[in-house]
The first five atom37 places (N, CA, C, CB, O) and aatype in JSON, in Angstrom:
{
  "aatype": [12, 2, 19, 1, 6, 10, 19, 15, 16, 17, 8, 11, 8, 0, 8, 4, 16, 10, 16, 3, 2, 16, 18, 3, 19, 16, 10, 15, 10, 6, 3, 0, 0, 11, 19, 3, 0, 10, 0, 6, 12, 18, 14, 1, 1, 15, 11, 6, 5, 10, 9, 15, 6, 10, 19, 16, 15, 0, 10, 0, 6, 10, 6, 0, 15, 13, 14, 18, 9, 0, 7, 14, 11, 19, 19, 0, 12, 3, 6, 13, 7, 6, 14, 10, 8, 6, 3, 9, 7, 14, 16, 14, 6, 13, 10, 16, 10, 16, 11, 6, 8, 10, 0, 1, 8, 11, 0, 16, 11, 16, 11],
  "atom_mask": [
    [1, 1, 1, 1, 1],
    [1, 1, 1, 1, 1],
    [1, 1, 1, 1, 1],
    [1, 1, 1, 1, 1],
    [1, 1, 1, 1, 1],
    [1, 1, 1, 1, 1],
    [1, 1, 1, 1, 1],
    [1, 1, 1, 1, 1],
    [1, 1, 1, 1, 1],
    [1, 1, 1, 1, 1],
    [1, 1, 1, 1, 1],
    [1, 1, 1, 1, 1],
    [1, 1, 1, 1, 1],
    [1, 1, 1, 1, 1],
    [1, 1, 1, 1, 1],
    [1, 1, 1, 1, 1],
    [1, 1, 1, 1, 1],
    [1, 1, 1, 1, 1],
    [1, 1, 1, 1, 1],
    [1, 1, 1, 1, 1],
    [1, 1, 1, 1, 1],
    [1, 1, 1, 1, 1],
    [1, 1, 1, 1, 1],
    [1, 1, 1, 1, 1],
    [1, 1, 1, 1, 1],
    [1, 1, 1, 1, 1],
    [1, 1, 1, 1, 1],
    [1, 1, 1, 1, 1],
    [1, 1, 1, 1, 1],
    [1, 1, 1, 1, 1],
    [1, 1, 1, 1, 1],
    [1, 1, 1, 1, 1],
    [1, 1, 1, 1, 1],
    [1, 1, 1, 1, 1],
    [1, 1, 1, 1, 1],
    [1, 1, 1, 1, 1],
    [1, 1, 1, 1, 1],
    [1, 1, 1, 1, 1],
    [1, 1, 1, 1, 1],
    [1, 1, 1, 1, 1],
    [1, 1, 1, 1, 1],
    [1, 1, 1, 1, 1],
    [1, 1, 1, 1, 1],
    [1, 1, 1, 1, 1],
    [1, 1, 1, 1, 1],
    [1, 1, 1, 1, 1],
    [1, 1, 1, 1, 1],
    [1, 1, 1, 1, 1],
    [1, 1, 1, 1, 1],
    [1, 1, 1, 1, 1],
    [1, 1, 1, 1, 1],
    [1, 1, 1, 1, 1],
    [1, 1, 1, 1, 1],
    [1, 1, 1, 1, 1],
    [1, 1, 1, 1, 1],
    [1, 1, 1, 1, 1],
    [1, 1, 1, 1, 1],
    [1, 1, 1, 1, 1],
    [1, 1, 1, 1, 1],
    [1, 1, 1, 1, 1],
    [1, 1, 1, 1, 1],
    [1, 1, 1, 1, 1],
    [1, 1, 1, 1, 1],
    [1, 1, 1, 1, 1],
    [1, 1, 1, 1, 1],
    [1, 1, 1, 1, 1],
    [1, 1, 1, 1, 1],
    [1, 1, 1, 1, 1],
    [1, 1, 1, 1, 1],
    [1, 1, 1, 1, 1],
    [1, 1, 1, 0, 1],
    [1, 1, 1, 1, 1],
    [1, 1, 1, 1, 1],
    [1, 1, 1, 1, 1],
    [1, 1, 1, 1, 1],
    [1, 1, 1, 1, 1],
    [1, 1, 1, 1, 1],
    [1, 1, 1, 1, 1],
    [1, 1, 1, 1, 1],
    [1, 1, 1, 1, 1],
    [1, 1, 1, 0, 1],
    [1, 1, 1, 1, 1],
    [1, 1, 1, 1, 1],
    [1, 1, 1, 1, 1],
    [1, 1, 1, 1, 1],
    [1, 1, 1, 1, 1],
    [1, 1, 1, 1, 1],
    [1, 1, 1, 1, 1],
    [1, 1, 1, 0, 1],
    [1, 1, 1, 1, 1],
    [1, 1, 1, 1, 1],
    [1, 1, 1, 1, 1],
    [1, 1, 1, 1, 1],
    [1, 1, 1, 1, 1],
    [1, 1, 1, 1, 1],
    [1, 1, 1, 1, 1],
    [1, 1, 1, 1, 1],
    [1, 1, 1, 1, 1],
    [1, 1, 1, 1, 1],
    [1, 1, 1, 1, 1],
    [1, 1, 1, 1, 1],
    [1, 1, 1, 1, 1],
    [1, 1, 1, 1, 1],
    [1, 1, 1, 1, 1],
    [1, 1, 1, 1, 1],
    [1, 1, 1, 1, 1],
    [1, 1, 1, 1, 1],
    [1, 1, 1, 1, 1],
    [1, 1, 1, 1, 1],
    [1, 1, 1, 1, 1],
    [1, 1, 1, 1, 1]
  ],
  "atom_positions": [
    [[-3.73, 6.04, 3.0], [-3.03, 7.31, 2.99], [-2.45, 7.52, 1.6], [-1.91, 7.35, 4.08], [-1.83, 6.62, 1.03]],
    [[-2.66, 8.7, 1.07], [-2.07, 8.98, -0.24], [-0.77, 9.74, -0.06], [-3.06, 9.78, -1.12], [-0.41, 10.13, 1.05]],
    [[-0.08, 9.95, -1.15], [1.23, 10.57, -1.1], [1.14, 11.99, -0.54], [1.87, 10.6, -2.49], [2.03, 12.42, 0.19]],
    [[0.08, 12.71, -0.85], [-0.07, 14.08, -0.35], [-0.15, 14.11, 1.17], [-1.31, 14.73, -0.95], [0.39, 15.01, 1.81]],
    [[-0.83, 13.13, 1.75], [-0.97, 13.06, 3.21], [0.3, 12.57, 3.89], [-2.13, 12.16, 3.58], [0.5, 12.8, 5.08]],
    [[1.14, 11.91, 3.14], [2.35, 11.32, 3.7], [3.27, 12.35, 4.34], [3.1, 10.56, 2.63], [3.8, 12.11, 5.42]],
    [[3.46, 13.46, 3.7], [4.38, 14.47, 4.22], [3.97, 14.91, 5.62], [4.44, 15.68, 3.28], [4.83, 15.12, 6.48]],
    [[2.68, 15.06, 5.85], [2.24, 15.5, 7.18], [2.53, 14.45, 8.25], [0.76, 15.82, 7.16], [2.72, 14.8, 9.41]],
    [[2.56, 13.18, 7.88], [2.83, 12.15, 8.87], [4.32, 12.03, 9.19], [2.32, 10.81, 8.38], [4.68, 11.44, 10.21]],
    [[5.17, 12.58, 8.35], [6.61, 12.48, 8.6], [7.03, 13.33, 9.79], [7.38, 12.91, 7.37], [8.15, 13.18, 10.28]],
    [[6.17, 14.18, 10.26], [6.47, 14.98, 11.44], [6.1, 14.22, 12.71], [5.73, 16.32, 11.39], [6.4, 14.67, 13.82]],
    [[5.48, 13.08, 12.55], [5.05, 12.26, 13.67], [5.74, 10.91, 13.59], [3.5, 12.08, 13.68], [6.41, 10.61, 12.6]],
    [[5.59, 10.12, 14.62], [6.18, 8.78, 14.62], [5.14, 7.79, 14.1], [6.67, 8.38, 16.05], [4.03, 7.73, 14.62]],
    [[5.49, 7.03, 13.1], [4.58, 6.05, 12.51], [4.6, 4.76, 13.33], [4.97, 5.75, 11.04], [5.65, 4.32, 13.78]],
    [[3.43, 4.17, 13.53], [3.3, 2.93, 14.28], [2.66, 1.87, 13.39], [2.46, 3.14, 15.57], [1.59, 2.08, 12.82]],
    [[3.32, 0.74, 13.28], [2.77, -0.38, 12.54], [3.57, -1.62, 12.89], [2.77, -0.12, 11.01], [4.68, -1.53, 13.42]],
    [[3.02, -2.78, 12.59], [3.74, -4.02, 12.8], [4.63, -4.25, 11.59], [2.77, -5.22, 13.02], [4.17, -4.22, 10.45]],
    [[5.9, -4.47, 11.85], [6.84, -4.66, 10.75], [7.14, -6.14, 10.54], [8.14, -3.9, 11.03], [7.14, -6.92, 11.49]],
    [[7.38, -6.51, 9.31], [7.78, -7.86, 8.98], [9.26, -8.05, 9.34], [7.53, -8.17, 7.48], [10.02, -7.08, 9.4]],
    [[9.65, -9.27, 9.56], [11.06, -9.57, 9.78], [11.82, -9.63, 8.46], [11.22, -10.89, 10.54], [13.05, -9.61, 8.44]],
    [[11.07, -9.69, 7.36], [11.68, -9.75, 6.02], [12.22, -8.37, 5.65], [10.66, -10.24, 4.96], [11.66, -7.34, 6.04]],
    [[13.29, -8.37, 4.89], [13.78, -7.13, 4.31], [13.75, -7.29, 2.8], [15.21, -6.79, 4.82], [13.82, -8.39, 2.27]],
    [[13.65, -6.16, 2.13], [13.58, -6.15, 0.68], [14.67, -5.22, 0.18], [12.17, -5.72, 0.18], [14.59, -4.0, 0.37]],
    [[15.67, -5.77, -0.44], [16.75, -4.96, -0.99], [16.32, -4.41, -2.34], [18.06, -5.78, -1.12], [15.86, -5.15, -3.21]],
    [[16.47, -3.12, -2.5], [16.12, -2.49, -3.77], [17.28, -1.6, -4.22], [14.81, -1.66, -3.66], [18.01, -1.04, -3.39]],
    [[17.42, -1.48, -5.5], [18.41, -0.57, -6.06], [17.64, 0.58, -6.69], [19.35, -1.28, -7.1], [16.79, 0.37, -7.56]],
    [[17.94, 1.79, -6.25], [17.25, 2.97, -6.75], [18.03, 3.59, -7.9], [17.04, 3.99, -5.63], [19.25, 3.46, -7.99]],
    [[17.3, 4.25, -8.76], [17.97, 5.04, -9.79], [18.7, 6.19, -9.09], [16.95, 5.58, -10.87], [18.39, 6.52, -7.94]],
    [[19.65, 6.79, -9.76], [20.37, 7.91, -9.18], [19.41, 9.05, -8.81], [21.45, 8.42, -10.16], [19.56, 9.68, -7.76]],
    [[18.45, 9.3, -9.67], [17.48, 10.38, -9.42], [16.63, 10.08, -8.2], [16.59, 10.59, -10.64], [16.39, 10.96, -7.37]],
    [[16.16, 8.83, -8.07], [15.34, 8.47, -6.91], [16.16, 8.49, -5.63], [14.71, 7.08, -7.11], [15.66, 8.9, -4.59]],
    [[17.41, 8.04, -5.69], [18.29, 8.08, -4.52], [18.5, 9.52, -4.07], [19.65, 7.4, -4.83], [18.5, 9.81, -2.88]],
    [[18.67, 10.43, -5.03], [18.84, 11.84, -4.69], [17.58, 12.4, -4.04], [19.19, 12.65, -5.95], [17.66, 13.21, -3.12]],
    [[16.42, 11.96, -4.51], [15.15, 12.43, -3.93], [14.99, 11.91, -2.5], [13.95, 11.98, -4.79], [14.55, 12.65, -1.61]],
    [[15.35, 10.65, -2.27], [15.28, 10.1, -0.91], [16.25, 10.85, 0.0], [15.6, 8.57, -0.92], [15.91, 11.17, 1.13]],
    [[17.45, 11.12, -0.49], [18.43, 11.88, 0.29], [17.89, 13.27, 0.61], [19.76, 12.01, -0.49], [18.05, 13.75, 1.73]],
    [[17.25, 13.9, -0.35], [16.67, 15.23, -0.11], [15.57, 15.17, 0.94], [16.12, 15.82, -1.43], [15.51, 16.02, 1.83]],
    [[14.7, 14.16, 0.85], [13.65, 14.01, 1.85], [14.23, 13.76, 3.24], [12.7, 12.87, 1.47], [13.74, 14.29, 4.23]],
    [[15.28, 12.94, 3.31], [15.91, 12.66, 4.59], [16.51, 13.93, 5.19], [17.0, 11.58, 4.43], [16.5, 14.1, 6.41]],
    [[17.02, 14.8, 4.36], [17.55, 16.07, 4.85], [16.42, 17.01, 5.28], [18.41, 16.75, 3.76], [16.55, 17.73, 6.28]],
    [[15.33, 16.99, 4.55], [14.19, 17.84, 4.88], [13.46, 17.37, 6.14], [13.21, 17.89, 3.72], [12.94, 18.18, 6.9]],
    [[13.44, 16.05, 6.34], [12.73, 15.44, 7.48], [13.7, 14.59, 8.28], [11.51, 14.59, 6.99], [13.66, 13.36, 8.2]],
    [[14.58, 15.23, 9.04], [15.65, 14.49, 9.73], [15.16, 13.52, 10.81], [16.6, 15.46, 10.35], [15.93, 12.69, 11.28]],
    [[13.91, 13.61, 11.2], [13.35, 12.66, 12.18], [13.04, 11.31, 11.55], [12.09, 13.23, 12.82], [12.77, 10.34, 12.26]],
    [[13.07, 11.25, 10.23], [12.76, 10.01, 9.51], [14.04, 9.47, 8.9], [11.67, 10.25, 8.41], [14.8, 10.22, 8.27]],
    [[14.29, 8.2, 9.08], [15.44, 7.58, 8.41], [15.1, 7.38, 6.93], [15.82, 6.22, 9.08], [13.94, 7.43, 6.54]],
    [[16.11, 7.15, 6.13], [15.88, 6.89, 4.71], [15.02, 5.64, 4.54], [17.22, 6.73, 3.94], [14.16, 5.58, 3.67]],
    [[15.27, 4.64, 5.39], [14.5, 3.39, 5.31], [13.03, 3.66, 5.66], [15.09, 2.32, 6.26], [12.14, 3.1, 5.02]],
    [[12.78, 4.49, 6.65], [11.4, 4.84, 7.0], [10.71, 5.57, 5.85], [11.36, 5.7, 8.27], [9.57, 5.28, 5.5]],
    [[11.43, 6.52, 5.27], [10.86, 7.26, 4.15], [10.51, 6.33, 3.0], [11.84, 8.33, 3.68], [9.42, 6.43, 2.44]],
    [[11.42, 5.44, 2.64], [11.16, 4.5, 1.54], [9.99, 3.59, 1.89], [12.43, 3.65, 1.25], [9.12, 3.35, 1.04]],
    [[9.94, 3.08, 3.11], [8.84, 2.21, 3.53], [7.5, 2.93, 3.44], [9.07, 1.71, 4.96], [6.52, 2.37, 2.94]],
    [[7.46, 4.17, 3.91], [6.21, 4.93, 3.87], [5.81, 5.3, 2.45], [6.33, 6.19, 4.72], [4.62, 5.34, 2.13]],
    [[6.78, 5.57, 1.61], [6.48, 5.84, 0.21], [5.91, 4.6, -0.47], [7.73, 6.32, -0.53], [4.97, 4.7, -1.27]],
    [[6.47, 3.44, -0.17], [5.95, 2.19, -0.74], [4.52, 1.96, -0.26], [6.85, 0.97, -0.36], [3.65, 1.6, -1.05]],
    [[4.26, 2.18, 1.04], [2.91, 2.02, 1.58], [1.92, 2.92, 0.85], [2.9, 2.33, 3.08], [0.84, 2.47, 0.47]],
    [[2.28, 4.17, 0.66], [1.39, 5.11, -0.04], [1.19, 4.72, -1.5], [1.94, 6.52, 0.04], [0.07, 4.78, -2.01]],
    [[2.27, 4.32, -2.15], [2.16, 3.93, -3.56], [1.28, 2.7, -3.72], [3.56, 3.67, -4.15], [0.5, 2.62, -4.67]],
    [[1.41, 1.73, -2.81], [0.57, 0.54, -2.9], [-0.9, 0.86, -2.67], [1.04, -0.51, -1.89], [-1.77, 0.29, -3.33]],
    [[-1.19, 1.77, -1.74], [-2.57, 2.18, -1.51], [-3.15, 2.87, -2.74], [-2.66, 3.12, -0.29], [-4.29, 2.62, -3.12]],
    [[-2.36, 3.72, -3.36], [-2.82, 4.4, -4.58], [-2.98, 3.41, -5.73], [-1.85, 5.5, -4.98], [-3.92, 3.52, -6.52]],
    [[-2.07, 2.44, -5.82], [-2.18, 1.42, -6.86], [-3.47, 0.63, -6.69], [-0.96, 0.48, -6.83], [-4.21, 0.42, -7.65]],
    [[-3.74, 0.2, -5.46], [-4.96, -0.57, -5.21], [-6.2, 0.25, -5.57], [-5.03, -1.0, -3.73], [-7.14, -0.27, -6.18]],
    [[-6.21, 1.52, -5.21], [-7.35, 2.38, -5.52], [-7.49, 2.61, -7.02], [-7.2, 3.72, -4.81], [-8.59, 2.92, -7.5]],
    [[-6.4, 2.47, -7.77], [-6.45, 2.73, -9.21], [-6.9, 1.53, -10.03], [-5.1, 3.18, -9.68], [-7.2, 1.67, -11.22]],
    [[-6.96, 0.35, -9.4], [-7.4, -0.82, -10.16], [-8.81, -0.58, -10.69], [-7.36, -2.1, -9.28], [-9.67, -0.08, -9.97]],
    [[-9.05, -0.92, -11.94], [-10.38, -0.67, -12.5], [-11.41, -1.68, -11.98], [-10.33, -0.72, -14.03], [-11.11, -2.85, -11.77]],
    [[-12.62, -1.18, -11.79], [-13.75, -2.06, -11.48], [-14.24, -2.6, -12.81], [-14.89, -1.31, -10.69], [-14.54, -1.85, -13.73]],
    [[-14.34, -3.92, -12.89], [-14.88, -4.56, -14.08], [-16.07, -5.39, -13.64], [-13.79, -5.45, -14.82], [-15.93, -6.37, -12.91]],
    [[-17.24, -4.99, -14.1], [-18.47, -5.66, -13.7], [-18.56, -7.04, -14.31], [-19.69, -4.82, -14.09], [-18.43, -7.2, -15.53]],
    [[-18.77, -8.03, -13.47], [-18.96, -9.38, -13.94], [-20.43, -9.67, -14.17], [0.0, 0.0, 0.0], [-21.28, -8.81, -13.93]],
    [[-20.74, -10.88, -14.62], [-22.14, -11.22, -14.9], [-22.98, -11.47, -13.65], [-22.19, -12.42, -15.79], [-24.21, -11.39, -13.71]],
    [[-22.34, -11.79, -12.54], [-23.05, -12.16, -11.31], [-23.46, -10.92, -10.52], [-22.18, -13.08, -10.44], [-22.63, -10.06, -10.23]],
    [[-24.76, -10.84, -10.17], [-25.27, -9.76, -9.32], [-25.04, -10.18, -7.87], [-26.79, -9.47, -9.61], [-25.49, -11.25, -7.45]],
    [[-24.34, -9.33, -7.1], [-24.02, -9.68, -5.72], [-24.84, -8.91, -4.7], [-22.56, -9.44, -5.46], [-24.9, -9.29, -3.53]],
    [[-25.49, -7.82, -5.13], [-26.32, -7.02, -4.22], [-27.12, -6.02, -5.05], [-25.45, -6.28, -3.16], [-26.97, -5.92, -6.26]],
    [[-27.97, -5.3, -4.35], [-28.73, -4.23, -4.97], [-28.36, -2.94, -4.25], [-30.28, -4.5, -4.92], [-28.2, -2.94, -3.03]],
    [[-28.23, -1.84, -4.99], [-27.92, -0.57, -4.34], [-29.19, 0.05, -3.75], [-27.26, 0.4, -5.33], [-30.27, -0.53, -3.85]],
    [[-29.05, 1.23, -3.15], [-30.19, 1.88, -2.48], [-31.3, 2.29, -3.44], [-29.71, 3.09, -1.73], [-32.4, 2.61, -3.01]],
    [[-31.0, 2.29, -4.74], [-32.0, 2.64, -5.75], [-32.59, 1.39, -6.42], [-31.39, 3.56, -6.8], [-33.37, 1.5, -7.37]],
    [[-32.22, 0.21, -5.93], [-32.72, -1.02, -6.5], [-31.97, -1.48, -7.74], [0.0, 0.0, 0.0], [-32.39, -2.42, -8.42]],
    [[-30.86, -0.81, -8.04], [-30.06, -1.19, -9.2], [-29.12, -2.33, -8.81], [-29.26, 0.02, -9.74], [-28.59, -2.35, -7.69]],
    [[-28.9, -3.28, -9.71], [-28.02, -4.4, -9.38], [-26.55, -3.97, -9.29], [-28.17, -5.5, -10.42], [-26.08, -3.15, -10.06]],
    [[-25.85, -4.56, -8.32], [-24.41, -4.39, -8.19], [-23.77, -5.71, -8.6], [-24.0, -3.97, -6.73], [-24.07, -6.76, -8.04]],
    [[-22.9, -5.65, -9.56], [-22.26, -6.84, -10.1], [-20.93, -7.09, -9.41], [-22.06, -6.71, -11.61], [-20.27, -6.17, -8.95]],
    [[-20.55, -8.37, -9.36], [-19.25, -8.72, -8.79], [-18.15, -8.05, -9.6], [-19.05, -10.25, -8.76], [-18.29, -7.81, -10.8]],
    [[-17.06, -7.74, -8.92], [-15.9, -7.14, -9.57], [-15.01, -8.27, -10.07], [-15.11, -6.19, -8.58], [-14.52, -9.08, -9.28]],
    [[-14.81, -8.33, -11.38], [-13.93, -9.37, -11.94], [-12.62, -8.76, -12.43], [-14.64, -10.11, -13.1], [-11.86, -9.38, -13.17]],
    [[-12.38, -7.52, -11.99], [-11.11, -6.85, -12.31], [-10.0, -7.37, -11.41], [0.0, 0.0, 0.0], [-10.17, -8.39, -10.75]],
    [[-8.88, -6.68, -11.37], [-7.73, -7.14, -10.59], [-7.89, -6.98, -9.08], [-6.51, -6.41, -11.03], [-7.15, -7.63, -8.33]],
    [[-8.81, -6.15, -8.6], [-8.93, -5.9, -7.16], [-9.21, -7.16, -6.34], [-10.03, -4.9, -6.92], [-8.51, -7.39, -5.36]],
    [[-10.2, -7.99, -6.69], [-10.45, -9.17, -5.87], [-9.25, -10.11, -5.78], [-11.64, -9.93, -6.42], [-8.96, -10.64, -4.71]],
    [[-8.56, -10.32, -6.88], [-7.38, -11.19, -6.85], [-6.29, -10.58, -5.97], [-6.85, -11.43, -8.28], [-5.66, -11.28, -5.18]],
    [[-6.08, -9.27, -6.11], [-5.07, -8.58, -5.31], [-5.4, -8.71, -3.82], [-4.97, -7.11, -5.72], [-4.52, -8.99, -3.02]],
    [[-6.66, -8.49, -3.46], [-7.05, -8.58, -2.05], [-6.92, -10.01, -1.51], [-8.49, -8.1, -1.88], [-6.48, -10.2, -0.38]],
    [[-7.3, -10.99, -2.3], [-7.17, -12.39, -1.89], [-5.71, -12.77, -1.68], [-7.8, -13.32, -2.92], [-5.35, -13.35, -0.66]],
    [[-4.88, -12.43, -2.64], [-3.45, -12.74, -2.52], [-2.81, -11.99, -1.36], [-2.72, -12.4, -3.82], [-1.95, -12.53, -0.66]],
    [[-3.23, -10.74, -1.14], [-2.71, -9.96, -0.02], [-3.06, -10.63, 1.3], [-3.26, -8.52, -0.05], [-2.21, -10.73, 2.19]],
    [[-4.3, -11.1, 1.45], [-4.71, -11.79, 2.69], [-3.89, -13.06, 2.9], [-6.21, -12.14, 2.64], [-3.48, -13.35, 4.02]],
    [[-3.65, -13.81, 1.83], [-2.86, -15.04, 1.95], [-1.44, -14.73, 2.4], [-2.83, -15.78, 0.6], [-0.9, -15.39, 3.29]],
    [[-0.83, -13.73, 1.79], [0.55, -13.38, 2.15], [0.61, -12.77, 3.55], [1.13, -12.4, 1.12], [1.58, -13.0, 4.28]],
    [[-0.4, -12.0, 3.93], [-0.44, -11.43, 5.27], [-0.52, -12.53, 6.32], [-1.62, -10.46, 5.41], [0.15, -12.47, 7.34]],
    [[-1.36, -13.54, 6.06], [-1.47, -14.66, 7.0], [-0.13, -15.38, 7.12], [-2.56, -15.65, 6.55], [0.26, -15.78, 8.21]],
    [[0.56, -15.56, 6.01], [1.87, -16.21, 6.03], [2.86, -15.37, 6.83], [2.4, -16.45, 4.6], [3.6, -15.91, 7.65]],
    [[2.89, -14.08, 6.61], [3.8, -13.2, 7.34], [3.5, -13.23, 8.84], [3.7, -11.77, 6.8], [4.42, -13.27, 9.66]],
    [[2.2, -13.2, 9.19], [1.83, -13.23, 10.6], [2.22, -14.56, 11.24], [0.32, -13.0, 10.76], [2.66, -14.6, 12.39]],
    [[2.07, -15.64, 10.49], [2.43, -16.98, 11.03], [3.92, -17.07, 11.3], [2.01, -18.1, 10.04], [4.33, -17.63, 12.32]],
    [[4.74, -16.53, 10.42], [6.19, -16.59, 10.65], [6.62, -15.59, 11.71], [6.95, -16.32, 9.34], [7.65, -15.78, 12.35]],
    [[5.86, -14.52, 11.92], [6.17, -13.51, 12.93], [5.96, -14.06, 14.33], [5.3, -12.25, 12.72], [6.68, -13.68, 15.25]],
    [[4.98, -14.95, 14.51], [4.66, -15.46, 15.85], [5.53, -16.64, 16.24], [3.2, -15.86, 15.91], [5.46, -17.09, 17.39]],
    [[6.33, -17.15, 15.33], [7.17, -18.3, 15.65], [8.42, -17.87, 16.37], [7.55, -19.06, 14.4], [9.25, -18.71, 16.73]]
  ]
}
């Protein structure tokens, strides 16, 4: 979900599995004012929900913005017979680390 789509979801109830961890953040005065404005505009959403959903959208956009960097290894061929090279950019590392941390979060959630 990108930031543009986020506003439409604020009229609905979001469903997801939440971590037991909390993350304390200090916002700039300008960002705090923007969160307050959004909370007033969308009273069905708490400030914490708004911040959580904004972080989710920002992380999705960040992941999509990582550059593809073609490595030397050919991992497949496309429909035109052209080689597809492994991605040696930041995406594979980000996805691997995300899976590791997700497994850790799930393990502590079930205890």
